[in-house]
C-alpha positions in Angstrom: -2.5 -3.7 -10.6 0.5 -6.0 -11.1 -1.3 -7.9 -13.8 -2.2 -4.6 -15.6 1.5 -3.8 -15.7 2.3 -7.1 -17.4 3.9 -8.7 -14.3 3.7 -12.5 -13.9 1.2 -13.9 -11.5 2.0 -15.0 -8.0 1.1 -18.6 -7.5 0.6 -20.8 -4.5 1.1 -24.5 -3.8 1.6 -26.7 -0.7 5.3 -27.4 -1.4 6.5 -23.8 -2.1 3.8 -21.5 -0.8 3.5 -18.2 -2.6 6.0 -17.5 -5.3 6.3 -15.8 -8.7 6.7 -17.7 -11.9 9.7 -15.7 -13.1 12.9 -16.0 -11.1 14.2 -12.5 -11.6 14.7 -9.8 -8.9 13.4 -7.0 -11.2 10.1 -8.9 -11.5 9.8 -9.3 -7.7 10.6 -5.6 -7.2 8.0 -4.6 -9.8 5.4 -6.8 -8.2 6.1 -5.3 -4.8 6.0 -1.7 -6.2 2.6 -2.4 -7.7 1.4 -3.9 -4.4 2.6 -0.9 -2.4 1.1 1.5 -4.9 -2.3 -0.3 -4.7 -2.3 -0.2 -0.8 -1.1 3.4 -0.8 -4.1 4.3 -3.0 -6.5 2.6 -0.6 -4.9 4.2 2.5 -5.0 7.7 0.8 -8.7 7.2 0.0 -9.5 6.0 3.6 -7.7 9.1 4.9 -9.6 11.5 2.6 -13.0 9.9 2.9 -13.2 8.8 6.5 -10.5 10.4 8.6 -10.4 13.9 7.3 -14.2 14.5 7.8 -13.7 13.3 11.5 -10.8 15.6 11.9 -12.7 18.6 10.4 -15.6 18.0 12.8 -13.5 17.4 15.9 -10.0 18.8 15.3 -9.1 18.7 19.0 -10.1 15.1 19.5 -7.0 13.2 20.8 -8.1 10.0 19.1 -8.3 11.5 15.6 -5.0 13.4 16.1 -3.2 10.2 16.9 -4.9 8.3 14.1 -4.0 11.0 11.6 -0.4 11.1 12.7 0.0 7.3 12.4 -1.9 7.0 9.1 0.1 9.9 7.6 3.3 8.0 8.4 1.8 4.8 6.9 0.8 6.7 3.7 4.2 8.3 3.4 6.0 4.9 3.8 3.8 3.2 1.3 4.4 6.1 -1.2 8.1 5.8 -0.7 8.1 2.0 -1.1 6.1 2.3 -4.3 8.5 4.8 -5.8 11.9 3.4 -4.8 14.2 2.9 -7.7 
């Protein structure tokens, strides 16, 4: 997703570990937003495809109620982080 938006790649080496090739905060923020957007998309799909069917079949199951509450918070946080200005 970051590459599709024209952001520079993250590189890794033994001396520096992970880092971006551009040394500009707006590039770092753009990369992080793209990452959070990608993870948010995966979490939203997991909720819709896996968790919601469980919740529909067993709405009173304490396990799925707890999981849905926690995953909803995670999804919301990722969405917020992806859209921060």
